[in-house]
C-alpha positions as CSV (number, residue, x, y, z in Angstrom):
1,M,97.1,80.0,121.6
2,A,97.0,82.0,124.8
3,E,100.1,80.3,126.2
4,K,102.7,83.0,127.0
5,H,106.3,82.7,126.0
6,Q,109.0,85.2,127.0
7,D,112.3,85.9,125.4
8,T,114.9,88.7,125.7
9,Q,114.6,89.6,122.0
10,T,110.8,90.1,122.3
11,T,110.8,92.0,125.6
12,T,113.6,94.5,124.9
13,K,112.5,95.9,121.5
14,K,109.1,95.6,119.7
15,I,107.9,93.9,116.6
16,L,106.1,96.3,114.4
17,C,103.5,95.1,111.9
18,V,102.6,97.5,109.1
19,G,99.4,97.0,107.1
20,L,95.6,96.8,107.4
21,C,93.3,97.0,110.4
22,N,89.6,96.4,109.6
23,I,86.5,94.9,111.2
24,D,85.4,91.4,110.3
25,I,81.7,90.6,110.5
26,I,81.7,86.8,110.8
27,Q,78.8,84.4,110.4
28,V,79.1,80.6,111.2
29,C,76.8,78.7,108.9
30,D,76.1,75.0,108.1
31,T,77.0,75.6,104.5
32,Y,77.8,78.5,102.3
33,P,74.5,80.4,101.7
34,E,72.7,79.9,98.4
35,E,72.0,83.0,96.3
36,D,68.7,84.7,97.0
37,S,68.1,82.5,100.1
38,D,67.1,83.3,103.7
39,Q,68.7,81.2,106.4
40,R,69.9,81.4,110.0
41,C,73.5,81.1,111.1
42,H,74.7,79.3,114.2
43,T,76.6,82.3,115.6
44,S,77.8,85.7,114.5
45,R,80.4,88.0,115.9
46,W,82.5,91.1,115.2
47,Q,86.3,90.6,115.2
48,R,89.2,93.0,114.5
49,G,90.9,91.8,111.3
50,G,93.4,92.6,108.6
51,N,96.6,90.7,108.0
52,A,98.9,92.9,110.0
53,S,96.3,93.4,112.7
54,N,95.9,89.6,113.0
55,N,99.7,89.2,113.1
56,C,99.8,91.5,116.1
57,T,97.0,89.5,117.9
58,V,98.9,86.2,117.6
59,L,102.2,87.8,118.6
60,A,100.5,89.4,121.6
61,N,99.0,86.0,122.6
62,L,102.5,84.6,122.4
63,G,103.9,87.2,124.8
64,A,105.7,89.4,122.3
65,R,105.8,93.2,122.6
66,C,104.2,94.3,119.4
67,E,102.8,97.4,117.7
68,L,100.5,98.0,114.8
69,L,101.0,100.7,112.2
70,A,97.9,101.2,110.0
71,S,95.5,103.8,108.7
72,F,92.5,104.3,110.9
73,S,89.0,105.7,110.3
74,D,87.7,108.2,112.8
75,S,84.3,106.6,112.6
76,K,82.6,105.6,115.9
77,T,82.2,102.1,114.4
78,F,86.0,101.8,114.4
79,L,86.1,102.3,118.2
80,F,85.4,98.5,118.5
81,A,88.8,97.8,116.9
82,L,90.6,100.3,119.1
83,E,89.2,98.9,122.3
84,D,90.2,95.4,121.3
85,L,93.8,96.6,120.6
86,R,93.9,98.2,124.1
87,E,92.6,95.1,125.8
88,R,95.2,93.0,124.1
89,K,98.0,95.5,125.0
90,I,98.9,96.0,121.3
91,E,100.4,99.4,120.8
92,F,99.0,101.6,118.1
93,G,100.0,105.1,119.1
94,Q,101.7,105.8,115.7
95,C,98.6,104.9,113.6
96,V,97.3,107.5,111.2
97,Y,93.6,108.7,111.7
98,H,91.6,109.9,108.7
99,R,88.5,112.1,109.1
100,D,85.2,111.2,107.4
101,K,86.4,107.9,105.9
102,H,84.6,104.6,105.8
103,V,85.7,101.7,108.1
104,P,87.2,98.8,106.1
105,L,84.8,95.9,106.5
106,S,85.0,92.2,105.7
107,T,81.9,90.1,105.7
108,V,83.0,86.5,106.3
109,W,81.0,83.3,106.0
110,L,82.4,80.2,107.8
111,S,81.1,76.9,106.5
112,L,80.9,74.1,109.0
113,A,80.4,71.6,106.2
114,T,83.7,72.3,104.5
115,G,85.8,74.4,106.9
116,T,86.2,77.1,104.3
117,R,85.9,80.9,104.8
118,T,84.5,83.2,102.1
119,I,85.4,86.9,102.4
120,V,83.8,89.9,100.8
121,H,85.9,93.0,101.6
122,S,85.0,96.7,101.4
123,N,87.5,99.5,101.7
124,P,86.2,102.4,99.5
125,D,88.2,105.4,100.6
126,L,90.6,104.8,103.6
127,P,94.0,105.9,102.3
128,E,97.0,103.6,102.5
129,L,100.1,104.5,104.6
130,T,102.6,106.8,103.1
131,L,106.3,107.2,103.5
132,E,105.7,110.3,105.5
133,D,103.6,108.3,107.9
134,F,106.3,105.8,108.3
135,Q,109.1,108.3,108.8
136,K,107.4,109.5,112.0
137,I,108.2,106.3,113.9
138,N,111.5,105.8,115.9
139,L,113.3,102.8,114.3
140,H,115.4,102.5,117.5
141,E,112.3,101.0,119.2
142,Y,112.0,97.9,117.0
143,A,113.9,94.7,116.5
144,W,111.7,93.5,113.6
145,I,109.4,95.3,111.2
146,H,106.9,93.2,109.2
147,F,105.1,94.6,106.1
148,E,101.9,93.3,104.7
149,G,102.2,93.7,100.9
150,R,99.4,96.0,99.8
151,R,98.6,98.3,96.9
152,N,101.0,101.0,98.2
153,T,103.9,99.0,96.9
154,L,106.1,101.9,95.9
155,A,105.6,103.5,99.3
156,I,106.6,100.2,101.1
157,V,109.7,100.0,99.0
158,E,110.6,103.5,100.2
159,M,109.9,102.5,103.8
160,I,112.2,99.5,103.4
161,D,114.9,101.7,102.0
162,C,114.6,103.9,105.1
163,I,115.3,100.8,107.3
164,R,118.2,99.8,105.1
165,S,119.8,103.2,105.5
166,W,119.2,103.1,109.3
167,N,120.8,99.6,109.5
168,K,124.1,101.0,108.1
169,H,124.7,103.0,111.2
170,H,122.6,101.4,114.0
171,A,121.6,98.1,115.5
172,K,120.0,96.1,112.7
173,V,116.2,96.1,112.3
174,I,115.1,92.8,110.6
175,V,112.6,93.3,107.8
176,S,110.0,90.8,106.6
177,I,107.3,91.1,103.9
178,E,104.2,89.1,103.1
179,M,103.1,88.8,99.5
180,E,99.6,87.3,99.6
181,K,97.1,89.4,97.6
182,P,97.0,88.1,94.0
183,R,95.6,91.4,92.6
184,H,98.8,93.3,93.3
185,S,101.0,92.3,90.4
186,N,104.1,94.3,91.4
187,L,104.5,93.0,94.9
188,D,107.7,91.1,93.9
189,L,109.4,94.5,94.0
190,L,109.3,94.2,97.8
191,V,111.7,91.3,97.9
192,D,114.8,93.4,97.4
193,G,116.4,94.4,100.7
194,V,114.4,92.3,103.1
195,D,115.5,89.5,105.3
196,V,112.4,87.2,105.3
197,V,109.8,86.8,102.5
198,F,106.5,85.1,103.0
199,V,104.7,84.1,99.8
200,G,101.1,83.0,99.9
201,K,99.6,80.3,97.7
202,D,97.2,82.7,96.0
203,F,100.0,85.0,95.0
204,G,102.2,82.2,93.8
205,R,99.4,80.9,91.5
206,F,98.8,84.5,90.4
207,L,102.4,84.5,89.2
208,G,101.8,81.3,87.3
209,H,103.3,78.7,89.6
210,E,101.6,75.5,90.8
211,S,103.9,74.6,93.7
212,A,105.7,76.3,96.6
213,R,109.0,75.1,95.3
214,D,108.4,76.6,91.9
215,V,107.6,80.0,93.4
216,I,110.7,80.0,95.5
217,Q,112.9,79.0,92.6
218,A,111.4,81.7,90.4
219,L,111.7,84.5,93.0
220,K,115.3,83.5,93.9
221,Q,116.2,83.6,90.2
222,S,114.6,86.9,89.5
223,H,115.5,88.5,92.8
224,P,118.8,86.9,94.0
225,G,120.0,87.8,97.5
226,P,120.7,86.5,101.0
227,Y,117.1,86.3,102.3
228,T,114.9,83.5,103.7
229,I,111.8,82.7,101.7
230,I,108.9,80.8,103.3
231,C,105.9,79.6,101.2
232,P,102.9,78.0,103.0
233,W,100.8,76.2,100.4
234,G,97.4,75.6,102.0
235,A,96.9,72.0,103.2
236,C,100.2,70.9,101.4
237,D,103.6,71.1,103.0
238,S,105.2,74.5,103.6
239,I,108.4,74.9,101.7
240,A,111.2,77.3,102.6
241,M,114.7,78.2,101.5
242,D,117.2,79.9,103.9
243,E,119.7,82.6,103.0
244,Y,122.3,80.0,102.2
245,G,120.2,78.2,99.7
246,S,119.2,75.2,101.9
247,W,115.7,73.8,101.4
248,Y,113.2,72.9,104.1
249,S,109.8,71.1,104.0
250,Q,107.3,71.2,106.8
251,R,104.1,69.2,107.0
252,T,100.8,70.7,108.2
253,Y,98.9,69.7,111.3
254,P,95.2,69.9,110.4
255,P,92.8,69.2,113.3
256,E,90.1,66.5,113.0
257,V,87.5,69.2,112.5
258,I,88.3,72.5,110.8
259,R,86.1,75.2,112.4
260,D,87.6,78.5,111.6
261,S,90.2,79.0,108.8
262,L,90.0,82.8,109.0
263,G,93.4,84.0,110.0
264,A,95.2,80.7,109.8
265,G,97.8,82.1,107.4
266,D,98.3,85.2,109.6
267,T,98.8,82.8,112.5
268,F,101.5,80.9,110.6
269,V,103.3,84.1,109.6
270,A,103.2,85.5,113.1
271,G,104.5,82.2,114.5
272,C,107.4,82.2,112.2
273,I,108.3,85.8,113.1
274,F,108.0,85.1,116.8
275,K,110.5,82.2,116.6
276,L,112.8,83.8,114.0
277,A,113.1,86.8,116.3
278,Q,114.4,84.4,119.0
279,K,117.1,83.2,116.5
280,E,115.6,79.7,116.4
281,P,116.7,77.3,113.5
282,L,114.4,77.5,110.5
283,S,113.4,73.9,110.9
284,A,112.2,74.6,114.4
285,V,110.5,77.8,113.3
286,L,108.5,76.0,110.6
287,E,107.5,73.3,113.0
288,F,106.2,75.7,115.6
289,A,104.3,77.9,113.1
290,S,102.7,74.9,111.5
291,R,101.5,73.5,114.7
292,L,100.3,76.9,115.8
293,A,98.3,77.4,112.6
294,G,96.9,73.9,112.8
295,R,95.7,74.5,116.3
296,K,94.1,77.7,115.3
297,L,92.0,75.9,112.7
298,A,90.2,73.9,115.3
299,Y,88.8,76.9,117.2
300,F,86.9,80.1,116.5
301,G,88.9,83.3,116.7
302,F,92.4,83.7,118.2
303,D,91.8,83.3,121.9
304,D,92.3,80.5,124.4
305,P,89.9,77.7,123.1
306,E,89.2,76.6,126.7
307,K,87.3,79.8,127.2
308,Q,85.2,79.5,124.1
309,V,81.6,78.2,124.0
310,C,81.1,78.0,120.2
């Protein structure tokens, strides 16, 4: 995943990812731990996480100019995440710092037996981004802005409206949105006015659908418009429909051994954004992103697997 790709689209203007940045505390275990048990793990590590944050990591690995816009805690614990952003040359100068707030933490168990990841997330008091936070950025700097659908749905709708107003008089900024969290029932409001929609399997099932095709048909019916919708469905084929109504199906590329599924979906989304920003055909975009996500499953973390010891 460390292979560098360069393109004029990704080197002239930046890709901005808007959403969460947290710290993941990851333990690699033989199996998921039993309740009230005491056992050892194989390895443990800290890792900067959060969907938008992970998107930036993958984009940076691919050679894109990218920036993160998120709420930050001023806790000393959070310095770990800031240092990792600096080392990866991911810009974060527009992020909003909050005093005396807890660091968002995710405790993650990776099971070597099943290849699954189990996440327990804590974010007691860090505020979500507001429209006022977003309005401080200079839209001229960005070719693409990607939003992680979160509980500040109405604020994100207002942010997207700002971009739509900007696009009427300036070079177009492409907008994408990811709808993944099943607990946010009104995320479908974010579909209107965007160019690319990513719908996660969990959110699709939360809406009552049992296949990627059903999700796409339902959203296109309830929110018609000239946008591309991409729906990865776990180990099943990813299904997509472009702005003209053409369907696409893309197989997955699972490795022989799944070692780390944490961030595989974020890798897929980032791979799609990277290639779509280069104006690649949707079929080629899906192929690239699927292979990229499949490769990520075989290794721990997001870095060059040849440098890893796990």
